mmJSON file of the N, C-alpha and C atoms, coordinates in Angstrom:
{"data_MODEL":{"atom_site":{
"group_PDB":["ATOM","ATOM","ATOM","ATOM","ATOM","ATOM","ATOM","ATOM","ATOM","ATOM","ATOM","ATOM","ATOM","ATOM","ATOM","ATOM","ATOM","ATOM","ATOM","ATOM","ATOM","ATOM","ATOM","ATOM","ATOM","ATOM","ATOM","ATOM","ATOM","ATOM","ATOM","ATOM","ATOM","ATOM","ATOM","ATOM","ATOM","ATOM","ATOM","ATOM","ATOM","ATOM","ATOM","ATOM","ATOM","ATOM","ATOM","ATOM","ATOM","ATOM","ATOM","ATOM","ATOM","ATOM","ATOM","ATOM","ATOM","ATOM","ATOM","ATOM","ATOM","ATOM","ATOM","ATOM","ATOM","ATOM","ATOM","ATOM","ATOM","ATOM","ATOM","ATOM","ATOM","ATOM","ATOM","ATOM","ATOM","ATOM","ATOM","ATOM","ATOM","ATOM","ATOM","ATOM","ATOM","ATOM","ATOM","ATOM","ATOM","ATOM","ATOM","ATOM","ATOM","ATOM","ATOM","ATOM","ATOM","ATOM","ATOM","ATOM","ATOM","ATOM","ATOM","ATOM","ATOM","ATOM","ATOM","ATOM","ATOM","ATOM","ATOM","ATOM","ATOM","ATOM","ATOM","ATOM","ATOM","ATOM","ATOM","ATOM","ATOM","ATOM","ATOM","ATOM","ATOM","ATOM","ATOM","ATOM","ATOM","ATOM","ATOM","ATOM","ATOM","ATOM","ATOM","ATOM","ATOM","ATOM","ATOM","ATOM","ATOM","ATOM","ATOM","ATOM","ATOM","ATOM","ATOM","ATOM","ATOM","ATOM","ATOM","ATOM","ATOM","ATOM","ATOM","ATOM","ATOM","ATOM","ATOM","ATOM","ATOM","ATOM","ATOM","ATOM","ATOM","ATOM","ATOM","ATOM","ATOM","ATOM","ATOM","ATOM","ATOM","ATOM","ATOM","ATOM","ATOM","ATOM","ATOM","ATOM","ATOM","ATOM","ATOM","ATOM","ATOM","ATOM","ATOM","ATOM","ATOM","ATOM","ATOM","ATOM","ATOM","ATOM","ATOM","ATOM","ATOM","ATOM","ATOM","ATOM","ATOM","ATOM","ATOM","ATOM","ATOM","ATOM","ATOM","ATOM","ATOM","ATOM","ATOM","ATOM","ATOM","ATOM","ATOM","ATOM","ATOM","ATOM","ATOM","ATOM","ATOM","ATOM","ATOM","ATOM","ATOM","ATOM","ATOM","ATOM","ATOM","ATOM","ATOM","ATOM","ATOM","ATOM"],
"id":[1,2,3,4,5,6,7,8,9,10,11,12,13,14,15,16,17,18,19,20,21,22,23,24,25,26,27,28,29,30,31,32,33,34,35,36,37,38,39,40,41,42,43,44,45,46,47,48,49,50,51,52,53,54,55,56,57,58,59,60,61,62,63,64,65,66,67,68,69,70,71,72,73,74,75,76,77,78,79,80,81,82,83,84,85,86,87,88,89,90,91,92,93,94,95,96,97,98,99,100,101,102,103,104,105,106,107,108,109,110,111,112,113,114,115,116,117,118,119,120,121,122,123,124,125,126,127,128,129,130,131,132,133,134,135,136,137,138,139,140,141,142,143,144,145,146,147,148,149,150,151,152,153,154,155,156,157,158,159,160,161,162,163,164,165,166,167,168,169,170,171,172,173,174,175,176,177,178,179,180,181,182,183,184,185,186,187,188,189,190,191,192,193,194,195,196,197,198,199,200,201,202,203,204,205,206,207,208,209,210,211,212,213,214,215,216,217,218,219,220,221,222,223,224,225,226,227,228,229,230,231,232,233,234],
"type_symbol":["N","C","C","N","C","C","N","C","C","N","C","C","N","C","C","N","C","C","N","C","C","N","C","C","N","C","C","N","C","C","N","C","C","N","C","C","N","C","C","N","C","C","N","C","C","N","C","C","N","C","C","N","C","C","N","C","C","N","C","C","N","C","C","N","C","C","N","C","C","N","C","C","N","C","C","N","C","C","N","C","C","N","C","C","N","C","C","N","C","C","N","C","C","N","C","C","N","C","C","N","C","C","N","C","C","N","C","C","N","C","C","N","C","C","N","C","C","N","C","C","N","C","C","N","C","C","N","C","C","N","C","C","N","C","C","N","C","C","N","C","C","N","C","C","N","C","C","N","C","C","N","C","C","N","C","C","N","C","C","N","C","C","N","C","C","N","C","C","N","C","C","N","C","C","N","C","C","N","C","C","N","C","C","N","C","C","N","C","C","N","C","C","N","C","C","N","C","C","N","C","C","N","C","C","N","C","C","N","C","C","N","C","C","N","C","C","N","C","C","N","C","C","N","C","C","N","C","C","N","C","C","N","C","C"],
"label_atom_id":["N","CA","C","N","CA","C","N","CA","C","N","CA","C","N","CA","C","N","CA","C","N","CA","C","N","CA","C","N","CA","C","N","CA","C","N","CA","C","N","CA","C","N","CA","C","N","CA","C","N","CA","C","N","CA","C","N","CA","C","N","CA","C","N","CA","C","N","CA","C","N","CA","C","N","CA","C","N","CA","C","N","CA","C","N","CA","C","N","CA","C","N","CA","C","N","CA","C","N","CA","C","N","CA","C","N","CA","C","N","CA","C","N","CA","C","N","CA","C","N","CA","C","N","CA","C","N","CA","C","N","CA","C","N","CA","C","N","CA","C","N","CA","C","N","CA","C","N","CA","C","N","CA","C","N","CA","C","N","CA","C","N","CA","C","N","CA","C","N","CA","C","N","CA","C","N","CA","C","N","CA","C","N","CA","C","N","CA","C","N","CA","C","N","CA","C","N","CA","C","N","CA","C","N","CA","C","N","CA","C","N","CA","C","N","CA","C","N","CA","C","N","CA","C","N","CA","C","N","CA","C","N","CA","C","N","CA","C","N","CA","C","N","CA","C","N","CA","C","N","CA","C","N","CA","C","N","CA","C","N","CA","C","N","CA","C","N","CA","C","N","CA","C"],
"label_alt_id":[null,null,null,null,null,null,null,null,null,null,null,null,null,null,null,null,null,null,null,null,null,null,null,null,null,null,null,null,null,null,null,null,null,null,null,null,null,null,null,null,null,null,null,null,null,null,null,null,null,null,null,null,null,null,null,null,null,null,null,null,null,null,null,null,null,null,null,null,null,null,null,null,null,null,null,null,null,null,null,null,null,null,null,null,null,null,null,null,null,null,null,null,null,null,null,null,null,null,null,null,null,null,null,null,null,null,null,null,null,null,null,null,null,null,null,null,null,null,null,null,null,null,null,null,null,null,null,null,null,null,null,null,null,null,null,null,null,null,null,null,null,null,null,null,null,null,null,null,null,null,null,null,null,null,null,null,null,null,null,null,null,null,null,null,null,null,null,null,null,null,null,null,null,null,null,null,null,null,null,null,null,null,null,null,null,null,null,null,null,null,null,null,null,null,null,null,null,null,null,null,null,null,null,null,null,null,null,null,null,null,null,null,null,null,null,null,null,null,null,null,null,null,null,null,null,null,null,null,null,null,null,null,null,null],
"label_comp_id":["UNK","UNK","UNK","UNK","UNK","UNK","UNK","UNK","UNK","UNK","UNK","UNK","UNK","UNK","UNK","UNK","UNK","UNK","UNK","UNK","UNK","UNK","UNK","UNK","UNK","UNK","UNK","UNK","UNK","UNK","UNK","UNK","UNK","UNK","UNK","UNK","UNK","UNK","UNK","UNK","UNK","UNK","UNK","UNK","UNK","UNK","UNK","UNK","UNK","UNK","UNK","UNK","UNK","UNK","UNK","UNK","UNK","UNK","UNK","UNK","UNK","UNK","UNK","UNK","UNK","UNK","UNK","UNK","UNK","UNK","UNK","UNK","UNK","UNK","UNK","UNK","UNK","UNK","UNK","UNK","UNK","UNK","UNK","UNK","UNK","UNK","UNK","UNK","UNK","UNK","UNK","UNK","UNK","UNK","UNK","UNK","UNK","UNK","UNK","UNK","UNK","UNK","UNK","UNK","UNK","UNK","UNK","UNK","UNK","UNK","UNK","UNK","UNK","UNK","UNK","UNK","UNK","UNK","UNK","UNK","UNK","UNK","UNK","UNK","UNK","UNK","UNK","UNK","UNK","UNK","UNK","UNK","UNK","UNK","UNK","UNK","UNK","UNK","UNK","UNK","UNK","UNK","UNK","UNK","UNK","UNK","UNK","UNK","UNK","UNK","UNK","UNK","UNK","UNK","UNK","UNK","UNK","UNK","UNK","UNK","UNK","UNK","UNK","UNK","UNK","UNK","UNK","UNK","UNK","UNK","UNK","UNK","UNK","UNK","UNK","UNK","UNK","UNK","UNK","UNK","UNK","UNK","UNK","UNK","UNK","UNK","UNK","UNK","UNK","UNK","UNK","UNK","UNK","UNK","UNK","UNK","UNK","UNK","UNK","UNK","UNK","UNK","UNK","UNK","UNK","UNK","UNK","UNK","UNK","UNK","UNK","UNK","UNK","UNK","UNK","UNK","UNK","UNK","UNK","UNK","UNK","UNK","UNK","UNK","UNK","UNK","UNK","UNK","UNK","UNK","UNK","UNK","UNK","UNK"],
"label_asym_id":["A","A","A","A","A","A","A","A","A","A","A","A","A","A","A","A","A","A","A","A","A","A","A","A","A","A","A","A","A","A","A","A","A","A","A","A","A","A","A","A","A","A","A","A","A","A","A","A","A","A","A","A","A","A","A","A","A","A","A","A","A","A","A","A","A","A","A","A","A","A","A","A","A","A","A","A","A","A","A","A","A","A","A","A","A","A","A","A","A","A","A","A","A","A","A","A","A","A","A","A","A","A","A","A","A","A","A","A","A","A","A","A","A","A","A","A","A","A","A","A","A","A","A","A","A","A","A","A","A","A","A","A","A","A","A","A","A","A","A","A","A","A","A","A","A","A","A","A","A","A","A","A","A","A","A","A","A","A","A","A","A","A","A","A","A","A","A","A","A","A","A","A","A","A","A","A","A","A","A","A","A","A","A","A","A","A","A","A","A","A","A","A","A","A","A","A","A","A","A","A","A","A","A","A","A","A","A","A","A","A","A","A","A","A","A","A","A","A","A","A","A","A","A","A","A","A","A","A","A","A","A","A","A","A"],
"label_entity_id":["1","1","1","1","1","1","1","1","1","1","1","1","1","1","1","1","1","1","1","1","1","1","1","1","1","1","1","1","1","1","1","1","1","1","1","1","1","1","1","1","1","1","1","1","1","1","1","1","1","1","1","1","1","1","1","1","1","1","1","1","1","1","1","1","1","1","1","1","1","1","1","1","1","1","1","1","1","1","1","1","1","1","1","1","1","1","1","1","1","1","1","1","1","1","1","1","1","1","1","1","1","1","1","1","1","1","1","1","1","1","1","1","1","1","1","1","1","1","1","1","1","1","1","1","1","1","1","1","1","1","1","1","1","1","1","1","1","1","1","1","1","1","1","1","1","1","1","1","1","1","1","1","1","1","1","1","1","1","1","1","1","1","1","1","1","1","1","1","1","1","1","1","1","1","1","1","1","1","1","1","1","1","1","1","1","1","1","1","1","1","1","1","1","1","1","1","1","1","1","1","1","1","1","1","1","1","1","1","1","1","1","1","1","1","1","1","1","1","1","1","1","1","1","1","1","1","1","1","1","1","1","1","1","1"],
"label_seq_id":[1,1,1,2,2,2,3,3,3,4,4,4,5,5,5,6,6,6,7,7,7,8,8,8,9,9,9,10,10,10,11,11,11,12,12,12,13,13,13,14,14,14,15,15,15,16,16,16,17,17,17,18,18,18,19,19,19,20,20,20,21,21,21,22,22,22,23,23,23,24,24,24,25,25,25,26,26,26,27,27,27,28,28,28,29,29,29,30,30,30,31,31,31,32,32,32,33,33,33,34,34,34,35,35,35,36,36,36,37,37,37,38,38,38,39,39,39,40,40,40,41,41,41,42,42,42,43,43,43,44,44,44,45,45,45,46,46,46,47,47,47,48,48,48,49,49,49,50,50,50,51,51,51,52,52,52,53,53,53,54,54,54,55,55,55,56,56,56,57,57,57,58,58,58,59,59,59,60,60,60,61,61,61,62,62,62,63,63,63,64,64,64,65,65,65,66,66,66,67,67,67,68,68,68,69,69,69,70,70,70,71,71,71,72,72,72,73,73,73,74,74,74,75,75,75,76,76,76,77,77,77,78,78,78],
"pdbx_PDB_ins_code":[null,null,null,null,null,null,null,null,null,null,null,null,null,null,null,null,null,null,null,null,null,null,null,null,null,null,null,null,null,null,null,null,null,null,null,null,null,null,null,null,null,null,null,null,null,null,null,null,null,null,null,null,null,null,null,null,null,null,null,null,null,null,null,null,null,null,null,null,null,null,null,null,null,null,null,null,null,null,null,null,null,null,null,null,null,null,null,null,null,null,null,null,null,null,null,null,null,null,null,null,null,null,null,null,null,null,null,null,null,null,null,null,null,null,null,null,null,null,null,null,null,null,null,null,null,null,null,null,null,null,null,null,null,null,null,null,null,null,null,null,null,null,null,null,null,null,null,null,null,null,null,null,null,null,null,null,null,null,null,null,null,null,null,null,null,null,null,null,null,null,null,null,null,null,null,null,null,null,null,null,null,null,null,null,null,null,null,null,null,null,null,null,null,null,null,null,null,null,null,null,null,null,null,null,null,null,null,null,null,null,null,null,null,null,null,null,null,null,null,null,null,null,null,null,null,null,null,null,null,null,null,null,null,null],
"Cartn_x":[93.81,94.132,95.649,96.085,97.511,97.912,99.205,99.74,99.262,99.246,98.803,97.294,96.52,95.086,94.792,95.551,95.393,95.808,96.907,97.373,96.35,95.747,94.719,93.521,93.103,91.982,92.289,93.485,93.854,93.979,94.527,94.608,93.203,92.314,90.962,90.224,90.38,89.747,90.29,91.595,92.209,91.771,91.752,91.326,89.867,89.02,87.614,87.45,88.178,88.049,88.457,89.535,89.988,88.944,88.421,87.402,86.113,85.684,84.453,84.548,85.641,85.8,85.879,86.623,86.736,85.412,84.693,83.405,82.36,82.435,81.483,81.668,82.924,83.214,82.726,83.032,82.633,81.116,80.444,78.986,78.353,78.881,78.341,78.538,79.688,80.013,79.342,79.236,78.828,77.466,76.716,75.374,74.364,73.111,72.046,71.532,72.244,71.804,71.934,71.037,71.045,70.814,71.222,70.951,71.669,70.92,71.484,71.914,71.424,71.76,73.229,73.859,75.27,76.161,76.152,77.009,76.573,75.282,74.803,75.329,75.262,75.782,77.296,78.0,79.458,79.824,79.031,79.274,79.149,78.102,77.887,79.002,79.352,80.425,81.759,82.041,83.284,83.365,82.253,82.225,82.468,81.881,82.045,83.465,84.038,85.336,86.542,86.313,87.414,88.002,89.328,89.935,89.698,89.721,89.554,90.903,91.304,92.542,92.196,93.013,92.762,94.072,94.24,95.381,94.968,95.769,95.441,96.628,96.34,97.394,97.585,98.794,99.133,100.181,100.592,101.621,102.981,103.15,104.399,104.349,103.264,103.09,101.932,101.736,100.622,101.008,100.085,100.335,99.168,99.447,98.442,98.095,96.778,96.302,95.359,95.282,94.386,93.545,92.271,91.371,90.69,90.718,90.182,89.583,88.533,87.888,88.787,89.793,90.703,91.925,92.068,93.135,92.504,93.159,92.647,93.091,92.144,92.46,92.856,93.461,93.911,95.434,95.953,97.408,97.944,99.131,99.793,100.588,100.401,101.131,102.377,102.181,103.317,103.078],
"Cartn_y":[167.908,167.577,167.535,168.057,168.042,166.72,166.54,165.307,165.101,166.152,166.022,165.799,166.344,166.09,164.628,164.06,162.645,161.79,162.165,161.429,161.496,162.659,162.807,161.924,161.897,161.054,159.575,159.147,157.734,157.353,158.242,157.981,157.837,158.755,158.717,157.47,157.112,155.913,154.656,154.59,153.43,153.264,154.356,154.289,153.864,154.424,154.039,152.57,152.113,150.716,149.753,150.05,149.192,149.143,150.306,150.339,149.654,149.881,149.281,147.765,147.232,145.772,145.17,145.823,145.327,145.324,146.429,146.497,145.608,145.42,144.513,143.09,142.683,141.352,141.245,142.237,142.194,142.225,143.042,143.112,141.801,141.206,139.933,138.826,138.827,137.74,137.896,139.11,139.3,139.959,140.24,140.786,139.921,140.186,139.426,140.124,141.144,141.84,140.933,141.118,140.298,141.162,140.657,141.292,142.615,143.597,144.909,145.694,145.328,146.063,145.923,144.817,144.619,145.641,145.735,146.743,148.175,148.4,149.749,150.221,149.371,149.716,149.898,149.035,149.165,150.454,150.846,152.096,153.298,153.334,154.46,154.54,153.406,153.396,153.779,153.241,153.577,155.042,155.622,157.04,157.914,157.563,158.364,158.249,157.057,156.84,157.085,157.224,157.397,158.809,158.932,160.266,161.007,162.332,163.163,163.769,163.6,164.157,165.263,166.349,167.43,168.113,168.391,169.147,170.607,171.496,172.912,173.708,174.709,175.61,176.714,176.812,177.849,178.76,179.77,180.676,179.977,178.884,178.111,177.001,176.895,175.819,174.93,173.867,172.964,171.992,171.787,170.909,169.964,168.823,167.799,167.804,167.849,167.9,166.733,166.345,165.28,165.791,165.401,165.675,164.358,164.011,162.736,162.906,162.151,162.318,161.867,161.055,160.58,161.484,162.492,163.48,164.824,165.591,166.894,167.906,168.547,169.579,169.0,169.865,169.491,169.383,168.287,168.059,168.1,168.657,168.691,167.4,166.785,165.566,165.902,166.683,167.029,168.358],
"Cartn_z":[103.949,105.331,105.494,106.603,106.874,107.527,107.658,108.233,109.671,110.472,111.865,111.963,111.043,111.045,110.736,109.804,109.482,110.669,111.318,112.494,113.625,113.841,114.882,114.562,113.294,112.898,113.127,112.754,112.924,114.4,115.226,116.662,117.259,116.876,117.416,116.95,115.695,115.159,115.836,116.017,116.659,118.099,118.847,120.245,120.35,119.485,119.511,119.15,118.141,117.706,118.815,119.503,120.601,121.711,122.087,123.139,122.693,121.447,120.943,120.934,120.403,120.332,121.732,122.613,123.985,124.72,124.637,125.33,124.682,123.373,122.725,123.249,123.383,123.925,125.369,126.19,127.598,127.772,126.988,127.082,126.652,125.587,125.102,126.125,126.783,127.696,129.063,129.576,130.962,131.169,130.111,130.284,129.544,129.755,129.115,127.854,127.373,126.169,124.955,123.986,122.779,121.558,120.414,119.139,118.951,118.47,118.143,119.377,120.547,121.766,122.151,121.796,122.146,121.444,120.098,119.463,119.733,119.918,120.215,121.566,122.562,123.89,123.854,123.14,123.011,122.291,121.3,120.579,121.512,122.308,123.221,124.258,124.848,125.851,125.217,124.037,123.345,122.976,122.563,122.21,123.433,124.548,125.764,126.32,126.325,126.956,126.045,124.759,123.818,123.918,123.873,123.903,122.588,122.655,121.464,121.098,119.856,119.339,118.356,118.351,117.423,117.064,115.772,115.29,115.201,115.808,115.866,115.351,114.518,114.039,115.062,115.591,116.563,115.947,116.685,116.174,116.075,116.826,116.78,115.741,115.003,114.036,114.443,113.688,113.974,115.088,116.025,117.163,117.351,117.977,118.226,119.707,120.003,121.375,121.639,122.931,123.362,124.519,124.501,125.615,125.957,127.248,127.681,129.067,129.367,130.667,131.815,131.531,132.575,132.744,131.884,132.013,132.341,133.163,133.534,132.476,131.824,130.835,129.49,128.683,127.34,127.374,126.834,126.844,125.424,125.277,123.975,123.773,122.616,122.306,121.494,120.44,119.581,118.938],
"occupancy":[1.0,1.0,1.0,1.0,1.0,1.0,1.0,1.0,1.0,1.0,1.0,1.0,1.0,1.0,1.0,1.0,1.0,1.0,1.0,1.0,1.0,1.0,1.0,1.0,1.0,1.0,1.0,1.0,1.0,1.0,1.0,1.0,1.0,1.0,1.0,1.0,1.0,1.0,1.0,1.0,1.0,1.0,1.0,1.0,1.0,1.0,1.0,1.0,1.0,1.0,1.0,1.0,1.0,1.0,1.0,1.0,1.0,1.0,1.0,1.0,1.0,1.0,1.0,1.0,1.0,1.0,1.0,1.0,1.0,1.0,1.0,1.0,1.0,1.0,1.0,1.0,1.0,1.0,1.0,1.0,1.0,1.0,1.0,1.0,1.0,1.0,1.0,1.0,1.0,1.0,1.0,1.0,1.0,1.0,1.0,1.0,1.0,1.0,1.0,1.0,1.0,1.0,1.0,1.0,1.0,1.0,1.0,1.0,1.0,1.0,1.0,1.0,1.0,1.0,1.0,1.0,1.0,1.0,1.0,1.0,1.0,1.0,1.0,1.0,1.0,1.0,1.0,1.0,1.0,1.0,1.0,1.0,1.0,1.0,1.0,1.0,1.0,1.0,1.0,1.0,1.0,1.0,1.0,1.0,1.0,1.0,1.0,1.0,1.0,1.0,1.0,1.0,1.0,1.0,1.0,1.0,1.0,1.0,1.0,1.0,1.0,1.0,1.0,1.0,1.0,1.0,1.0,1.0,1.0,1.0,1.0,1.0,1.0,1.0,1.0,1.0,1.0,1.0,1.0,1.0,1.0,1.0,1.0,1.0,1.0,1.0,1.0,1.0,1.0,1.0,1.0,1.0,1.0,1.0,1.0,1.0,1.0,1.0,1.0,1.0,1.0,1.0,1.0,1.0,1.0,1.0,1.0,1.0,1.0,1.0,1.0,1.0,1.0,1.0,1.0,1.0,1.0,1.0,1.0,1.0,1.0,1.0,1.0,1.0,1.0,1.0,1.0,1.0,1.0,1.0,1.0,1.0,1.0,1.0],
"B_iso_or_equiv":[0.0,0.0,0.0,0.0,0.0,0.0,0.0,0.0,0.0,0.0,0.0,0.0,0.0,0.0,0.0,0.0,0.0,0.0,0.0,0.0,0.0,0.0,0.0,0.0,0.0,0.0,0.0,0.0,0.0,0.0,0.0,0.0,0.0,0.0,0.0,0.0,0.0,0.0,0.0,0.0,0.0,0.0,0.0,0.0,0.0,0.0,0.0,0.0,0.0,0.0,0.0,0.0,0.0,0.0,0.0,0.0,0.0,0.0,0.0,0.0,0.0,0.0,0.0,0.0,0.0,0.0,0.0,0.0,0.0,0.0,0.0,0.0,0.0,0.0,0.0,0.0,0.0,0.0,0.0,0.0,0.0,0.0,0.0,0.0,0.0,0.0,0.0,0.0,0.0,0.0,0.0,0.0,0.0,0.0,0.0,0.0,0.0,0.0,0.0,0.0,0.0,0.0,0.0,0.0,0.0,0.0,0.0,0.0,0.0,0.0,0.0,0.0,0.0,0.0,0.0,0.0,0.0,0.0,0.0,0.0,0.0,0.0,0.0,0.0,0.0,0.0,0.0,0.0,0.0,0.0,0.0,0.0,0.0,0.0,0.0,0.0,0.0,0.0,0.0,0.0,0.0,0.0,0.0,0.0,0.0,0.0,0.0,0.0,0.0,0.0,0.0,0.0,0.0,0.0,0.0,0.0,0.0,0.0,0.0,0.0,0.0,0.0,0.0,0.0,0.0,0.0,0.0,0.0,0.0,0.0,0.0,0.0,0.0,0.0,0.0,0.0,0.0,0.0,0.0,0.0,0.0,0.0,0.0,0.0,0.0,0.0,0.0,0.0,0.0,0.0,0.0,0.0,0.0,0.0,0.0,0.0,0.0,0.0,0.0,0.0,0.0,0.0,0.0,0.0,0.0,0.0,0.0,0.0,0.0,0.0,0.0,0.0,0.0,0.0,0.0,0.0,0.0,0.0,0.0,0.0,0.0,0.0,0.0,0.0,0.0,0.0,0.0,0.0,0.0,0.0,0.0,0.0,0.0,0.0],
"pdbx_formal_charge":[null,null,null,null,null,null,null,null,null,null,null,null,null,null,null,null,null,null,null,null,null,null,null,null,null,null,null,null,null,null,null,null,null,null,null,null,null,null,null,null,null,null,null,null,null,null,null,null,null,null,null,null,null,null,null,null,null,null,null,null,null,null,null,null,null,null,null,null,null,null,null,null,null,null,null,null,null,null,null,null,null,null,null,null,null,null,null,null,null,null,null,null,null,null,null,null,null,null,null,null,null,null,null,null,null,null,null,null,null,null,null,null,null,null,null,null,null,null,null,null,null,null,null,null,null,null,null,null,null,null,null,null,null,null,null,null,null,null,null,null,null,null,null,null,null,null,null,null,null,null,null,null,null,null,null,null,null,null,null,null,null,null,null,null,null,null,null,null,null,null,null,null,null,null,null,null,null,null,null,null,null,null,null,null,null,null,null,null,null,null,null,null,null,null,null,null,null,null,null,null,null,null,null,null,null,null,null,null,null,null,null,null,null,null,null,null,null,null,null,null,null,null,null,null,null,null,null,null,null,null,null,null,null,null],
"auth_seq_id":[1,1,1,2,2,2,3,3,3,4,4,4,5,5,5,6,6,6,7,7,7,8,8,8,9,9,9,10,10,10,11,11,11,12,12,12,13,13,13,14,14,14,15,15,15,16,16,16,17,17,17,18,18,18,19,19,19,20,20,20,21,21,21,22,22,22,23,23,23,24,24,24,25,25,25,26,26,26,27,27,27,28,28,28,29,29,29,30,30,30,31,31,31,32,32,32,33,33,33,34,34,34,35,35,35,36,36,36,37,37,37,38,38,38,39,39,39,40,40,40,41,41,41,42,42,42,43,43,43,44,44,44,45,45,45,46,46,46,47,47,47,48,48,48,49,49,49,50,50,50,51,51,51,52,52,52,53,53,53,54,54,54,55,55,55,56,56,56,57,57,57,58,58,58,59,59,59,60,60,60,61,61,61,62,62,62,63,63,63,64,64,64,65,65,65,66,66,66,67,67,67,68,68,68,69,69,69,70,70,70,71,71,71,72,72,72,73,73,73,74,74,74,75,75,75,76,76,76,77,77,77,78,78,78],
"auth_comp_id":["UNK","UNK","UNK","UNK","UNK","UNK","UNK","UNK","UNK","UNK","UNK","UNK","UNK","UNK","UNK","UNK","UNK","UNK","UNK","UNK","UNK","UNK","UNK","UNK","UNK","UNK","UNK","UNK","UNK","UNK","UNK","UNK","UNK","UNK","UNK","UNK","UNK","UNK","UNK","UNK","UNK","UNK","UNK","UNK","UNK","UNK","UNK","UNK","UNK","UNK","UNK","UNK","UNK","UNK","UNK","UNK","UNK","UNK","UNK","UNK","UNK","UNK","UNK","UNK","UNK","UNK","UNK","UNK","UNK","UNK","UNK","UNK","UNK","UNK","UNK","UNK","UNK","UNK","UNK","UNK","UNK","UNK","UNK","UNK","UNK","UNK","UNK","UNK","UNK","UNK","UNK","UNK","UNK","UNK","UNK","UNK","UNK","UNK","UNK","UNK","UNK","UNK","UNK","UNK","UNK","UNK","UNK","UNK","UNK","UNK","UNK","UNK","UNK","UNK","UNK","UNK","UNK","UNK","UNK","UNK","UNK","UNK","UNK","UNK","UNK","UNK","UNK","UNK","UNK","UNK","UNK","UNK","UNK","UNK","UNK","UNK","UNK","UNK","UNK","UNK","UNK","UNK","UNK","UNK","UNK","UNK","UNK","UNK","UNK","UNK","UNK","UNK","UNK","UNK","UNK","UNK","UNK","UNK","UNK","UNK","UNK","UNK","UNK","UNK","UNK","UNK","UNK","UNK","UNK","UNK","UNK","UNK","UNK","UNK","UNK","UNK","UNK","UNK","UNK","UNK","UNK","UNK","UNK","UNK","UNK","UNK","UNK","UNK","UNK","UNK","UNK","UNK","UNK","UNK","UNK","UNK","UNK","UNK","UNK","UNK","UNK","UNK","UNK","UNK","UNK","UNK","UNK","UNK","UNK","UNK","UNK","UNK","UNK","UNK","UNK","UNK","UNK","UNK","UNK","UNK","UNK","UNK","UNK","UNK","UNK","UNK","UNK","UNK","UNK","UNK","UNK","UNK","UNK","UNK"],
"auth_asym_id":["A","A","A","A","A","A","A","A","A","A","A","A","A","A","A","A","A","A","A","A","A","A","A","A","A","A","A","A","A","A","A","A","A","A","A","A","A","A","A","A","A","A","A","A","A","A","A","A","A","A","A","A","A","A","A","A","A","A","A","A","A","A","A","A","A","A","A","A","A","A","A","A","A","A","A","A","A","A","A","A","A","A","A","A","A","A","A","A","A","A","A","A","A","A","A","A","A","A","A","A","A","A","A","A","A","A","A","A","A","A","A","A","A","A","A","A","A","A","A","A","A","A","A","A","A","A","A","A","A","A","A","A","A","A","A","A","A","A","A","A","A","A","A","A","A","A","A","A","A","A","A","A","A","A","A","A","A","A","A","A","A","A","A","A","A","A","A","A","A","A","A","A","A","A","A","A","A","A","A","A","A","A","A","A","A","A","A","A","A","A","A","A","A","A","A","A","A","A","A","A","A","A","A","A","A","A","A","A","A","A","A","A","A","A","A","A","A","A","A","A","A","A","A","A","A","A","A","A","A","A","A","A","A","A"],
"auth_atom_id":["N","CA","C","N","CA","C","N","CA","C","N","CA","C","N","CA","C","N","CA","C","N","CA","C","N","CA","C","N","CA","C","N","CA","C","N","CA","C","N","CA","C","N","CA","C","N","CA","C","N","CA","C","N","CA","C","N","CA","C","N","CA","C","N","CA","C","N","CA","C","N","CA","C","N","CA","C","N","CA","C","N","CA","C","N","CA","C","N","CA","C","N","CA","C","N","CA","C","N","CA","C","N","CA","C","N","CA","C","N","CA","C","N","CA","C","N","CA","C","N","CA","C","N","CA","C","N","CA","C","N","CA","C","N","CA","C","N","CA","C","N","CA","C","N","CA","C","N","CA","C","N","CA","C","N","CA","C","N","CA","C","N","CA","C","N","CA","C","N","CA","C","N","CA","C","N","CA","C","N","CA","C","N","CA","C","N","CA","C","N","CA","C","N","CA","C","N","CA","C","N","CA","C","N","CA","C","N","CA","C","N","CA","C","N","CA","C","N","CA","C","N","CA","C","N","CA","C","N","CA","C","N","CA","C","N","CA","C","N","CA","C","N","CA","C","N","CA","C","N","CA","C","N","CA","C","N","CA","C","N","CA","C","N","CA","C","N","CA","C","N","CA","C"],
"pdbx_PDB_model_num":[1,1,1,1,1,1,1,1,1,1,1,1,1,1,1,1,1,1,1,1,1,1,1,1,1,1,1,1,1,1,1,1,1,1,1,1,1,1,1,1,1,1,1,1,1,1,1,1,1,1,1,1,1,1,1,1,1,1,1,1,1,1,1,1,1,1,1,1,1,1,1,1,1,1,1,1,1,1,1,1,1,1,1,1,1,1,1,1,1,1,1,1,1,1,1,1,1,1,1,1,1,1,1,1,1,1,1,1,1,1,1,1,1,1,1,1,1,1,1,1,1,1,1,1,1,1,1,1,1,1,1,1,1,1,1,1,1,1,1,1,1,1,1,1,1,1,1,1,1,1,1,1,1,1,1,1,1,1,1,1,1,1,1,1,1,1,1,1,1,1,1,1,1,1,1,1,1,1,1,1,1,1,1,1,1,1,1,1,1,1,1,1,1,1,1,1,1,1,1,1,1,1,1,1,1,1,1,1,1,1,1,1,1,1,1,1,1,1,1,1,1,1,1,1,1,1,1,1,1,1,1,1,1,1]
}}}
């Protein structure tokens, strides 16, 4: 794995973790769900809302891109 691939993986993992923990807390506090349904629901919501990062080799070198439902299209990060 290259440096940008590792960075993309860590960005994606970090974003998912933040969303998962946040939604798990909110679901536990404000819904009537119990047991395994709380983390399962937080996982699904976190997976859908989390941005996707990808390192791609182009003719100009390797670049990092992000795709997210709140951004239009694919954006270059670095």
